[in-house]
C-alpha positions, 0 to 999 in steps of 0.5 A, a space after each residue: 499500499 505504502 509503495 502504491 501511494 508513493 509511486 502514484 505521488 511521484 507520477 502525480 507530481 511529474 506531471 505539469 498538469 496535476 501540478 497546475 490543477 493542485 496550486 489552483 485548486 489549493 488556493 480556491 479551496 483555502 478561499 472557499 472554506 474561509 468564506 464558507 464559514 460566514 456564509 453558512 453562519 449567515 444562512 446564505 451558503 447557496 450563494 455559491 451555488 448561484 453564482 456558479 450558475 452565473 459563471 456558467 452563463 457568462 461563459 456561454 455568453 463569451 462563446 456566443 460572442 466568439 470570444 473564445 474558440 473551442 470550448 475546451 481551449 483554456 485562454 484568459 478570455 472566459 475569466 475576463 468576461 466572467 469575473 466582471 459579470 459575476 461580480 456584477 450579479 453578486 452586487 444585485 443578488 445582494 441588493 435584491 435580496 435586502 431590499 425587496 420582497 424576493 429574499 435570500 434562497 428565492 432570489 439565489 434560485 431565480 438567478 441561477 436557474 435563468 443564468 443556467 438556462 441562458 447558457 445552455 440556450 447560447 451553447 446550443 445555438 453557437 458551438 452546439 451541445 456536442 461541445 464539451 459541456 461537461 468540462 464547465 458543468 463538472 470540471 476539467 482538471 486536465 484542461 488547466 493551463 498556465 494562464 489559469 494558474 496566473 489568474 487564480 493566484 492573483 485572484 486568490 491572493 486578493 481574496 485571502 488578503 482582504 479576508 485577513 485585512 477585514 477579519 474582525 469586521 467579517 466576524 462582527 457582521 456575521 455574528 450579530 449584524 444589528 449590534 454591528 450596525 450600532 457600534 458603527 460598523 458598515 454592515 452593508 459594505 462587509 456583507 457586499 464584500 463577502 458576496 464579491 469575494 465569494 463571486 471571485 472565488 467561484 469563478 476561478 474554481 469553476 473551471 476546476 470543479 464545474 459550476 454543479 460542484 464548486 459550491 461544495 468547497 464552500 458548504 462541506 468544510 464549514 459544516 464539517 468543522 462545526 461538528 467539533 469546534 465551537 469558536 469562530 476562529 477555530 472553525 475558520 482555521 479547521 475549515 481551511 485545513 480540512 478543505 486543503 487536505 480533502 482537495 489533495 486527497 480528492 485529487 490523489 484519488 481522482 489520479 489513482 483510480 481514474 475518477 472524476 476529480 471534482 466529484 472526488 473532491 466532493 466525496 472525500 469532503 462527504 467522508 470527512 463530514 461523515 467522520 467528524 459527525 460520528 466523532 462529535 455523536 461519540 463525544 457527546 455520548 461520552 460527555 452525557 455518561 460521565 455527567 450521569 455517573 
């Protein structure tokens, strides 16, 4: 078993494509986990899923405008189109949710389903459904190129820097937005910052994980960490570590057994969640038993 793992790791790190995917995926997993804790606690975790559908729609729009060549050709143009459009969508999504009768999950469902439908129609009418749509729907690790890495490193660095810089304000808005407003914190600004950072993370991660699976990197690590950790800082740190570890294990599993990369990462995250849930249940049972003695 040890020799199998060792040989597989050596083979993995000898391939430039896998190294690119690991670099991008690690950064995306880290950003998604940090933002995921806040989104889950604010009951806004499905924003990642909605924005990923919008990202798919913008990629389809780019193809429809002849801004990219074949669907499986990776150049910087798709990200140049997707990033501003998804950022604008995140802004309007938050504004609609806060200032209209369409709230939270309903607004997300409305926008995400519409964007997904528009994207499918555009693809059908331009490059045709025979194109490799699965690359964008479920991820394509082997299609990553150097341009993806540079874009992803730059965007991820900006996301991490802003999260660390505004950590205390994000913490305040996450736990008690009303109190934060009373103490002078600009809650609206930080809510918008969280949405925009999430949009950036979704866009750079969608090529690797796919539009259908990228939201799992936001939701799973946070929920898993909350099984055992209690403070915001411990949950955030635990979620970040779990997300990176699960991503690496998922990519290893995908390479070793030739399974889809995005789906493998999600399944590893699911196993981690089940493991932490079991440990939490056992710990609770032990504590109750001690109290009764």
